C-alpha positions as CSV (number, residue, x, y, z in Angstrom):
1,M,15.1,-7.1,-13.3
2,Q,12.2,-5.9,-13.0
3,V,11.6,-3.7,-16.2
4,C,10.9,-5.7,-19.4
5,N,11.8,-4.6,-22.6
6,A,10.3,-1.1,-23.6
7,Q,8.6,-2.3,-26.6
8,K,5.4,-1.1,-28.2
9,I,2.5,-3.7,-27.9
10,P,-0.1,-3.7,-30.6
11,P,-3.6,-2.9,-29.0
12,G,-5.3,-5.9,-27.9
13,Q,-2.1,-7.9,-28.5
14,T,-1.2,-9.9,-25.2
15,P,2.7,-10.1,-25.1
16,T,4.2,-13.5,-24.6
17,H,6.9,-15.1,-22.7
18,Q,9.2,-14.9,-25.6
19,N,9.2,-11.2,-25.6
20,S,8.8,-10.7,-21.9
21,K,12.5,-11.1,-20.8
22,L,13.3,-8.3,-18.4
23,I,16.3,-6.1,-19.0
24,G,18.8,-4.9,-16.5
25,L,19.2,-8.2,-14.4
26,N,22.5,-6.4,-13.4
27,E,21.3,-2.6,-13.9
28,P,18.8,-2.3,-10.8
29,W,19.6,1.8,-10.9
30,K,18.0,1.6,-14.1
31,N,15.2,-0.3,-13.4
32,G,14.7,1.8,-10.2
33,L,14.7,5.1,-12.1
34,L,12.0,3.5,-14.8
35,A,9.7,2.7,-11.7
36,F,10.5,5.8,-10.0
37,L,9.4,7.6,-13.2
38,G,6.2,5.5,-13.1
39,F,6.4,4.3,-17.0
40,G,3.3,2.6,-18.1
41,G,1.1,2.3,-20.9
42,S,3.2,0.2,-23.7
43,L,6.3,-0.1,-21.2
44,W,6.2,-3.4,-18.9
45,N,7.1,-2.8,-15.5
46,I,6.5,-5.6,-13.4
47,F,6.7,-3.6,-10.3
48,Y,3.0,-2.3,-11.4
49,H,1.8,-5.8,-10.9
50,L,3.1,-7.2,-7.7
51,G,0.1,-6.4,-5.6
52,G,2.0,-4.7,-2.9
53,N,4.9,-7.0,-2.7
54,G,7.3,-4.6,-4.5
55,P,9.2,-1.8,-3.9
56,W,7.3,1.7,-3.9
57,I,6.1,3.1,-7.2
58,T,4.1,6.3,-8.1
59,K,0.5,5.7,-9.1
60,V,-0.1,6.3,-12.8
61,D,-3.5,5.0,-13.3
62,G,-6.6,7.2,-12.6
63,V,-4.6,10.4,-11.6
64,V,-5.2,14.1,-12.5
65,D,-2.9,15.1,-15.3
66,S,-1.9,18.6,-13.9
67,G,0.7,17.0,-11.4
68,I,1.0,17.3,-7.8
69,E,2.1,20.9,-7.5
70,A,-0.7,23.2,-5.9
71,P,-3.0,24.4,-8.4
72,V,-2.5,28.2,-9.5
73,G,-3.6,30.3,-6.8
74,C,-3.4,27.9,-4.1
75,R,-1.4,26.7,-1.1
76,V,-1.1,23.8,0.9
77,E,-2.0,24.4,4.5
78,Q,-2.3,21.4,6.5
79,V,-1.0,17.6,5.8
80,H,-2.4,14.2,7.0
81,M,-0.6,11.0,5.7
82,L,-1.2,7.5,6.1
83,S,1.6,5.5,5.3
84,R,2.5,1.7,5.1
85,H,5.9,0.5,6.4
86,A,9.0,0.6,4.0
87,E,10.2,-2.8,2.0
88,R,10.6,-5.5,4.0
89,Y,11.3,-9.3,4.3
90,P,8.4,-12.0,4.1
91,T,6.5,-12.1,7.4
92,S,5.6,-14.8,9.6
93,N,2.5,-13.4,10.9
94,A,-0.1,-16.5,11.2
95,G,-2.6,-13.9,9.7
96,A,-0.7,-13.2,6.3
97,P,-1.7,-15.3,3.2
98,P,0.2,-18.5,3.2
99,A,2.5,-17.8,0.4
100,D,3.4,-14.5,2.3
101,R,4.6,-16.3,5.2
102,L,8.4,-17.1,5.6
103,E,7.5,-21.0,6.3
104,G,5.5,-21.3,3.1
105,M,8.5,-20.3,1.2
106,L,11.0,-22.2,2.9
107,A,8.5,-25.2,2.7
108,L,8.7,-24.8,-1.0
109,L,12.3,-24.7,-1.2
110,Q,12.6,-27.9,0.9
111,R,10.4,-29.7,-1.4
112,I,12.3,-28.8,-4.3
113,K,15.6,-29.8,-2.5
114,D,14.2,-33.1,-1.5
115,S,12.8,-33.8,-4.9
116,N,16.3,-34.7,-6.3
117,V,15.0,-33.3,-9.8
118,T,17.5,-31.4,-11.6
119,F,15.2,-28.8,-13.2
120,K,15.3,-27.8,-17.1
121,G,13.6,-25.0,-19.0
122,Q,12.4,-21.9,-17.0
123,L,13.3,-23.3,-13.7
124,D,17.0,-24.3,-14.6
125,F,18.0,-21.5,-12.2
126,V,16.9,-23.3,-9.2
127,N,19.2,-26.0,-9.1
128,D,21.9,-23.6,-7.6
129,W,19.9,-20.7,-6.7
130,P,20.5,-19.4,-2.9
131,Y,17.6,-18.0,-0.6
132,F,17.6,-14.5,-0.4
133,S,17.9,-14.2,3.3
134,L,21.0,-15.3,5.0
135,D,19.3,-15.5,8.6
136,P,15.5,-16.0,8.2
137,S,14.6,-16.4,11.7
138,A,16.4,-12.9,12.3
139,E,15.4,-11.1,9.2
140,H,11.6,-11.9,8.6
141,D,9.2,-9.1,9.4
142,Q,12.1,-6.5,9.4
143,L,13.0,-4.1,6.8
144,T,15.4,-4.7,4.1
145,T,18.5,-3.2,4.5
146,T,20.5,-4.0,1.1
147,G,20.1,-2.9,-2.7
148,P,18.7,-0.3,-4.6
149,Y,15.3,-1.0,-2.8
150,A,16.2,-1.4,0.7
151,G,13.4,-0.3,2.9
152,T,15.7,1.7,5.3
153,L,16.6,3.8,2.3
154,S,13.0,4.2,1.1
155,A,11.7,5.6,4.1
156,F,14.5,8.0,4.4
157,A,14.2,9.2,0.9
158,A,10.2,9.4,1.2
159,G,11.0,11.9,4.4
160,T,13.3,13.5,2.3
161,R,10.7,14.0,-0.9
162,L,8.2,15.4,1.4
163,R,10.5,17.6,3.3
164,T,11.0,19.2,0.0
165,R,7.4,19.3,-0.8
166,Y,6.2,20.6,2.5
167,R,9.4,22.3,3.7
168,N,7.2,25.9,4.8
169,L,4.7,23.8,6.7
170,L,7.8,22.2,8.3
171,S,9.7,25.8,9.2
172,T,6.5,26.8,10.8
173,S,5.3,23.8,12.9
174,S,8.5,22.6,15.2
175,V,9.7,26.4,16.1
176,L,7.6,26.2,19.6
177,R,7.1,22.5,20.2
178,P,8.1,18.9,18.8
179,V,5.9,17.8,15.7
180,N,3.7,14.6,17.1
181,F,3.7,11.7,14.5
182,W,2.7,8.1,15.2
183,A,3.5,4.7,14.3
184,S,1.5,1.1,15.3
185,D,3.6,-1.1,17.6
186,S,5.4,-3.2,14.9
187,N,9.1,-3.1,14.5
188,R,9.1,-2.3,10.9
189,V,6.5,0.2,11.3
190,I,8.4,1.7,13.8
191,E,11.8,1.9,12.2
192,T,10.0,3.1,9.1
193,A,8.7,6.3,10.9
194,R,12.2,6.8,12.4
195,Y,13.9,6.6,9.3
196,F,11.6,8.9,7.4
197,A,11.7,11.4,10.5
198,T,15.5,11.6,9.5
199,G,14.6,12.8,6.0
200,F,11.9,14.8,7.1
201,F,13.2,16.6,9.9
202,G,16.6,16.1,9.9
203,P,19.6,13.8,11.4
204,D,18.9,15.0,14.9
205,W,15.4,15.2,15.1
206,D,15.1,13.1,18.6
207,S,17.9,14.6,20.3
208,R,16.6,18.2,19.6
209,R,13.2,17.6,19.9
210,A,12.0,18.8,16.6
211,A,9.6,15.7,16.6
212,K,8.1,13.2,19.2
213,L,7.3,9.8,17.8
214,H,4.1,8.1,19.5
215,I,3.9,4.2,19.4
216,I,0.3,2.9,19.5
217,P,0.0,-0.8,20.7
218,E,-1.2,-3.1,18.3
219,T,-3.5,-4.7,21.0
220,P,-7.3,-5.8,21.0
221,D,-8.2,-3.6,24.2
222,L,-7.8,-0.2,22.6
223,G,-11.1,-0.3,21.0
224,A,-11.6,2.6,18.6
225,D,-8.6,4.5,20.0
226,T,-6.4,2.6,17.5
227,L,-4.3,2.9,14.4
228,T,-4.8,-0.8,13.9
229,P,-8.5,-1.6,14.2
230,G,-8.2,-5.1,12.6
231,D,-6.9,-5.9,16.0
232,T,-9.7,-4.4,18.0
233,C,-12.7,-5.2,16.1
234,L,-13.6,-8.6,18.1
235,R,-16.2,-9.7,15.4
236,Y,-13.8,-9.3,12.3
237,R,-11.0,-11.4,14.3
238,E,-13.7,-14.0,15.5
239,D,-15.8,-14.6,12.3
240,L,-14.1,-16.9,10.5
241,L,-16.2,-16.8,7.0
242,T,-16.7,-13.2,6.5
243,G,-14.3,-11.5,8.8
244,H,-10.3,-11.3,8.5
245,D,-9.8,-14.6,6.7
246,Y,-12.4,-13.8,4.1
247,G,-9.5,-12.4,1.5
248,L,-7.7,-15.9,1.9
249,I,-11.1,-18.0,1.1
250,Q,-11.6,-15.8,-1.8
251,L,-8.0,-16.0,-3.1
252,S,-7.9,-19.3,-2.8
253,K,-10.8,-19.8,-5.5
254,F,-9.1,-17.4,-7.8
255,R,-5.7,-19.2,-7.7
256,S,-7.6,-22.5,-8.4
257,A,-8.9,-20.2,-11.7
258,Y,-5.7,-19.0,-13.1
259,L,-2.8,-21.3,-11.9
260,P,-3.3,-24.7,-13.2
261,P,-2.2,-23.8,-16.9
262,V,1.2,-22.7,-15.0
263,S,1.4,-25.7,-13.3
264,E,1.2,-27.7,-16.6
265,R,3.5,-25.7,-18.5
266,F,6.1,-26.3,-15.4
267,Q,5.6,-30.2,-15.3
268,A,6.0,-30.3,-19.1
269,Q,9.4,-29.1,-18.7
270,N,10.0,-31.0,-15.2
271,P,7.9,-34.2,-15.3
272,G,9.2,-35.3,-11.9
273,I,7.5,-32.7,-10.0
274,K,4.1,-31.2,-9.9
275,F,3.4,-27.6,-7.8
276,T,0.3,-27.0,-6.2
277,D,-1.2,-23.7,-6.7
278,G,0.1,-22.7,-3.5
279,E,3.6,-23.5,-4.4
280,L,3.2,-21.5,-7.7
281,Y,1.8,-18.5,-6.0
282,S,4.8,-18.6,-3.6
283,M,6.8,-18.5,-6.4
284,Q,5.2,-15.2,-7.6
285,E,5.4,-13.8,-4.3
286,M,9.4,-14.5,-4.0
287,C,10.1,-12.2,-6.8
288,G,8.9,-9.3,-5.4
289,F,10.6,-10.2,-2.2
290,E,13.7,-11.0,-3.9
291,A,13.9,-8.0,-5.3
292,L,13.7,-5.9,-2.3
293,V,17.0,-7.4,-1.3
294,R,19.0,-8.1,-4.1
295,G,17.4,-5.6,-6.7
296,S,16.5,-8.7,-9.0
297,S,15.2,-11.8,-9.1
298,P,15.1,-14.9,-11.8
299,W,11.4,-15.7,-10.3
300,C,10.3,-12.8,-12.3
301,N,11.1,-14.3,-15.6
302,I,9.5,-17.6,-15.3
303,F,6.0,-16.0,-15.6
304,T,4.2,-14.7,-18.6
305,H,2.8,-11.0,-18.7
306,D,-0.6,-12.8,-18.2
307,D,0.4,-14.6,-15.2
308,W,1.6,-11.4,-13.7
309,L,-1.5,-9.7,-14.5
310,N,-3.6,-12.6,-12.9
311,F,-1.1,-12.3,-9.8
312,E,-1.6,-8.3,-9.5
313,Y,-5.6,-9.4,-9.4
314,A,-5.1,-12.1,-6.8
315,R,-3.7,-9.3,-4.6
316,D,-6.4,-7.3,-5.2
317,I,-8.8,-10.1,-4.3
318,I,-7.2,-10.2,-0.9
319,H,-7.3,-6.7,0.0
320,Y,-10.8,-6.1,-1.3
321,Y,-12.4,-8.9,0.6
322,R,-9.9,-9.0,3.4
323,A,-10.3,-5.3,4.6
324,G,-11.8,-3.5,2.1
325,P,-15.2,-2.8,0.1
326,G,-15.9,-6.6,-0.2
327,N,-15.7,-7.1,3.8
328,K,-18.6,-6.0,5.8
329,Y,-16.1,-4.8,8.6
330,G,-13.7,-3.0,6.3
331,A,-15.4,0.4,6.1
332,V,-16.1,0.9,9.5
333,M,-12.6,-0.2,10.6
334,G,-11.2,2.7,7.9
335,W,-14.0,5.2,9.2
336,L,-12.0,5.8,12.8
337,W,-9.0,7.5,10.9
338,L,-10.9,9.0,8.4
339,N,-13.3,10.6,10.6
340,A,-10.4,11.5,13.3
341,T,-8.5,13.3,10.3
342,A,-11.4,14.9,8.8
343,N,-12.2,16.9,12.2
344,L,-8.7,17.8,12.2
345,L,-9.3,19.3,8.5
346,D,-12.0,21.3,10.0
347,E,-10.0,22.7,12.7
348,G,-7.3,23.6,10.0
349,P,-3.9,24.6,10.6
350,D,-4.6,26.0,14.0
351,G,-4.5,22.5,15.3
352,G,-1.5,21.5,13.3
353,K,-0.1,21.3,9.9
354,L,1.3,18.0,9.9
355,F,0.1,14.4,11.0
356,F,2.3,11.5,9.6
357,S,1.0,8.0,10.8
358,F,2.7,4.8,10.0
359,V,0.6,1.2,9.8
360,H,0.6,-1.7,7.7
361,D,-1.6,-2.3,4.1
362,G,-4.2,-3.8,5.8
363,D,-4.9,-0.9,7.8
364,I,-4.8,1.5,5.0
365,V,-7.5,-0.2,2.8
366,P,-10.0,0.1,5.5
367,M,-9.6,3.5,5.0
368,L,-10.1,3.5,1.3
369,A,-13.1,1.5,1.7
370,A,-14.7,4.3,4.2
371,L,-13.7,7.1,2.0
372,D,-14.8,5.0,-1.3
373,L,-12.0,6.4,-2.9
374,F,-12.2,3.5,-5.6
375,P,-15.7,2.7,-6.1
376,S,-16.9,-0.6,-8.0
377,T,-20.5,-1.3,-9.1
378,T,-19.8,-5.2,-8.6
379,N,-17.8,-7.1,-6.2
380,L,-14.6,-8.5,-7.8
381,P,-15.2,-11.9,-9.3
382,V,-13.2,-14.7,-8.1
383,T,-13.6,-17.1,-11.4
384,H,-12.0,-14.7,-13.7
385,R,-9.8,-11.5,-13.9
386,L,-12.0,-8.1,-14.2
387,K,-10.0,-6.1,-16.5
388,D,-11.7,-2.8,-16.1
389,R,-11.6,-1.9,-12.2
390,A,-10.3,0.9,-10.0
391,W,-9.4,-1.1,-7.3
392,K,-5.5,-1.6,-7.9
393,M,-3.8,-2.0,-4.8
394,S,-0.5,-2.4,-6.4
395,Q,-0.6,1.5,-7.0
396,V,-1.9,2.3,-3.6
397,V,-0.2,0.0,-1.1
398,P,3.0,-0.9,-2.5
399,M,5.8,-1.3,0.1
400,N,6.0,2.5,1.7
401,G,2.8,3.4,-0.2
402,R,1.1,6.2,1.5
403,V,-2.1,8.3,1.2
404,I,-1.8,12.2,1.8
405,F,-4.6,14.5,2.5
406,E,-4.0,18.4,1.5
407,R,-6.1,21.1,3.0
408,L,-5.8,23.3,0.3
409,A,-6.3,27.5,0.8
410,C,-7.3,29.0,-2.7
411,E,-7.6,32.7,-3.5
412,T,-11.2,33.5,-4.6
413,S,-11.9,34.7,-8.3
414,A,-11.4,38.5,-9.3
415,K,-15.4,38.5,-9.5
416,A,-16.1,37.4,-5.9
417,S,-16.1,40.0,-3.0
418,A,-12.6,41.1,-1.7
419,S,-13.9,40.4,1.8
420,E,-14.6,37.1,1.0
421,G,-11.0,35.6,1.4
422,P,-9.4,32.6,0.4
423,R,-11.8,29.1,0.2
424,D,-10.6,25.6,1.8
425,Y,-10.3,22.7,-0.4
426,L,-9.2,19.1,0.1
427,R,-7.3,17.1,-2.2
428,I,-5.9,13.6,-2.3
429,N,-2.4,12.3,-3.2
430,V,-1.7,8.4,-3.3
431,N,1.9,8.0,-4.1
432,D,2.5,11.2,-5.7
433,G,-0.5,10.9,-8.0
434,I,-3.5,13.2,-7.3
435,V,-6.7,11.0,-7.1
436,A,-9.6,13.0,-7.4
437,L,-13.1,12.1,-5.1
438,P,-15.4,10.3,-7.3
439,I,-18.5,12.5,-6.2
440,C,-16.6,15.7,-5.0
441,S,-13.9,17.1,-7.8
442,S,-15.4,20.9,-8.4
443,G,-12.5,22.7,-6.7
444,P,-9.2,23.8,-8.4
445,G,-7.1,20.9,-9.6
446,F,-10.1,18.7,-8.9
447,S,-10.1,19.1,-5.5
448,C,-13.3,18.9,-3.1
449,P,-14.5,22.1,-1.5
450,L,-13.7,21.4,2.2
451,E,-17.2,21.8,3.5
452,D,-18.6,19.3,1.0
453,F,-15.7,16.7,1.8
454,L,-16.8,16.9,5.7
455,S,-20.4,16.6,4.7
456,M,-19.3,13.6,2.5
457,V,-17.4,12.0,5.6
458,R,-20.5,12.6,8.1
459,R,-22.8,10.7,5.6
460,R,-20.4,8.1,5.0
461,G,-20.3,7.6,9.0
462,E,-24.2,7.3,9.0
463,E,-24.4,5.0,6.2
464,I,-21.0,2.4,7.7
465,G,-22.4,2.5,11.2
466,D,-20.9,2.6,14.6
467,F,-17.8,0.8,15.2
468,H,-18.4,-0.6,19.0
469,E,-21.6,-2.0,17.6
470,I,-20.7,-3.5,14.2
471,C,-17.5,-4.8,15.9
472,G,-19.5,-6.4,18.8
473,L,-17.8,-4.3,21.6
474,V,-21.1,-2.6,23.2
475,G,-20.4,-2.5,26.8
476,R,-16.8,-2.9,26.7
477,D,-14.6,-0.1,28.7
478,S,-13.1,1.3,25.5
479,P,-12.9,4.6,23.6
480,G,-15.5,5.1,20.9
481,R,-13.0,7.2,18.9
482,I,-9.4,7.9,17.8
483,T,-8.3,10.5,20.7
484,F,-4.3,10.6,20.2
485,L,-4.3,12.5,17.0
486,H,-3.5,16.1,18.0
487,Q,-0.7,18.5,17.9
C-alpha cells in the first residue's frame, strides 16, 4: 500500500494523482522493506508524510552521510534513549486532536452510512469498507497486534536491533545487578517497554532479573520528577490559548487553508454529501492507522501527493505549537529529561551504561525544543506550507520513534600526548540517522565534544528558565528535578 510507484519525478514537477497510485496493496512486506531502507528522494514513500501516524521509519533528511557506526577510533560507552511507544490504534484521549480520536473516526463513518449515498469515483471503496477495529472500545489506545507493522512486533524488533548494536554494553551492564529502565504509566507505553526488553535483554529478562522496569505515574502531583511534564506543568494545562491546546488552534487555521479544494474535489464526484475540514483530516488519519493494523489502506490512495505534503505539515504544526519551539512551555518541560541525561553523561559509564525511557510523542517533542536540535528562523506559518524547514516530525516521532544520545570515547590523534587518553564526545541518533547539533559538531563523525555539550545544556537551562516558576508550581511540595534516572 504505502510506497508509490518508484518513478523519477523531474525537478520542480509535482506528482499528480494519476501517477500516485500506490503499489504493493497485497505486498506489505515489500513496502515494509522499502520503508525500512528509508528510500526517499525521487521515490514516493507515504510513510514519510504521515506526521507520526505511520510505522517506524529511518530518518533520511538532515543526517550525517557516514552512517550510524561509531567513527573510526571511537567506541560507544554509554547510551540514553527516549522512545515513543510502538504502533497503536487511534486514541480516545480528550487531549488528542479531534481526528485522532476514536470517536471522530467512528462519527465520520456513521455520517457516511446515514447519508445513504452510493459513493463514486475515488471514494467508491467506502460503500463496503469495514472499519479496521473489530472491537474499538477494547482496542483503542492499545498497541496493534496484527499485520507487518504490529506494534508488538515493532517494539520487539527495536530491542533486537539495539541489542545487536550495543551488545558490548549489555554484557557488562547486567552481570552484577538488573538494568533499570523506565516507562510512563500508560498501557501502550508499558507494553512497548516490555516487548523492547524481550528483544534487548532476552525473553526471560524479568524472571532472571536482567532488567527492572520502573513505571512512572502520569499524574499532576510529581512536579519535575516525571517523564510526562505535560501532565505536571500546571499553567501548560490551564492556559487554554497558548498552552496544550495551542497546537490544535493553529492546526485548525492550516486545515482551513489546505482542505477546501479537497472537499470540492470529492463533492464533484459525490454531490450528495459535503465533507468538513475535520472529516477530511480524519480520512487522512485513517490511512496511517489502518495500515498499522492491516498493512494497507485504501484511504491512502484518494489524496494527491500535495495533499499528503500538506497533511505532513499539519502534523508538524500540531507538534510545533503544542509542545515544541512554538509553545512557551515546551522547552522548559523538555529540559527536565535533557538536564538529567546531561548529568548522567557527565558522570560517565561508571554511573551506568544503558538508560532506556519510554513515553509519548508529546514528551519527546519538548526535549527537542530544549535541545534546539531542529532550529527555525521563524515560527511555522499556518496560512501556507513552509517547504524549506528542519522541523519534520514524520521522521522524528513516528510510532516507535526514538532519540538516542551516545557518549563516545575517541582516541586522541597521534600528535597528542600519549598520556592524554581518549576524549569524550556526544552523538545523537534519531531513528538510525545521525543528526549533528547545529552549533556543535566539531568532533569525529560530526559529534560534539562532551564538555561543550554539557556547557550548552547549562546555557539552555539559563535561557529557558525554571520549571516550577514557569509552570506555576512555586511553593508546591514537589521535586524540582528528575530523581529516578539512575542505575
